C-alpha positions as CSV (number, residue, x, y, z in Angstrom):
1,M,-10.3,16.0,-4.7
2,R,-8.1,18.9,-4.9
3,S,-4.9,19.7,-7.0
4,E,-1.6,20.8,-5.6
5,D,2.0,21.0,-6.8
6,V,4.3,18.3,-5.5
7,E,7.9,18.1,-5.7
8,I,9.1,15.1,-7.5
9,F,12.6,13.9,-6.8
10,S,12.4,10.7,-8.8
11,D,9.7,9.3,-11.2
12,M,11.0,5.8,-11.3
13,T,8.3,3.4,-12.3
14,N,6.6,1.9,-9.3
15,A,8.8,3.9,-6.8
16,A,8.2,7.6,-7.5
17,V,9.7,9.6,-4.7
18,M,7.8,13.0,-4.0
19,R,7.1,15.5,-1.4
20,H,3.6,16.7,-0.7
21,P,3.2,20.4,0.0
22,G,3.7,21.2,3.8
23,R,5.6,18.1,4.5
24,K,9.1,17.9,5.6
25,F,10.2,14.8,4.1
26,P,9.3,13.0,0.8
27,G,7.5,9.8,0.5
28,I,7.3,7.1,-2.0
29,L,4.2,6.4,-4.1
30,V,3.2,2.8,-4.3
31,R,0.5,1.9,-7.0
32,G,-2.7,0.3,-5.8
33,D,-2.0,-3.0,-7.6
34,N,1.5,-3.2,-6.1
35,L,0.1,-2.4,-2.6
36,Y,-2.4,-5.2,-3.1
37,A,0.3,-7.7,-4.1
38,M,2.2,-6.7,-0.9
39,C,-0.8,-7.2,1.1
40,L,-1.1,-10.8,-0.4
41,R,2.4,-11.6,0.2
42,A,2.1,-10.6,3.7
43,D,-0.8,-12.8,4.3
44,V,1.2,-15.7,2.7
45,A,4.1,-15.0,5.0
46,C,2.0,-14.7,8.2
47,E,0.4,-18.2,7.2
48,K,3.8,-19.8,6.6
49,V,5.3,-18.4,9.9
50,G,2.2,-19.4,11.9
51,R,0.6,-17.8,15.0
52,G,2.6,-18.4,18.1
53,T,6.0,-18.5,16.3
54,P,8.6,-16.1,17.4
55,G,8.3,-12.9,15.1
56,Y,4.7,-13.6,14.1
57,E,3.3,-10.7,16.0
58,D,5.6,-8.2,14.3
59,L,4.9,-9.7,11.0
60,N,1.3,-9.6,11.5
61,G,1.5,-6.0,12.6
62,L,3.2,-5.2,9.3
63,R,0.4,-7.1,7.5
64,N,-2.3,-5.2,9.3
65,T,-0.6,-1.9,8.3
66,L,-0.4,-2.6,4.7
67,W,-4.1,-3.8,4.6
68,S,-5.1,-0.6,6.4
69,Y,-3.4,1.5,3.7
70,L,-5.1,-0.7,1.0
71,N,-8.6,-0.2,2.6
72,H,-8.0,3.4,2.8
73,Y,-6.9,3.3,-0.9
74,K,-9.9,1.4,-1.9
75,S,-12.4,3.5,-0.1
76,T,-10.9,6.7,-1.6
77,L,-11.3,5.3,-5.0
78,D,-14.8,4.2,-4.5
79,E,-15.7,7.8,-3.1
80,H,-14.3,9.2,-6.4
81,G,-16.1,6.6,-8.7
82,I,-12.8,5.0,-9.8
83,G,-12.3,1.3,-10.3
84,L,-9.6,-0.8,-8.7
85,P,-6.5,-1.4,-10.8
86,F,-6.5,-5.1,-9.7
87,S,-8.8,-8.0,-9.4
88,E,-9.4,-9.1,-5.8
89,D,-9.9,-12.7,-7.0
90,R,-6.2,-12.9,-7.7
91,R,-4.2,-14.9,-5.1
92,F,-0.7,-15.9,-5.0
């Protein structure tokens, strides 16, 4: 872990907009529990749309991207001995 200054353009709850040093454009900070909820919603959406339905592949690609972010988040917290801010037993 390291500490650096970031530029904070908005610190709106659950939607902070900030720019990491060395980056041209700001990004949005999504909390881990909200990211987990998005992953679960994407799972439900894919299930409802169904494989083979037009648009499913695009939706599934989005779902896979979200899960990739969440898996990176979880492994990073684990490496630093930080517990998850959500229970993986929770489903929608």
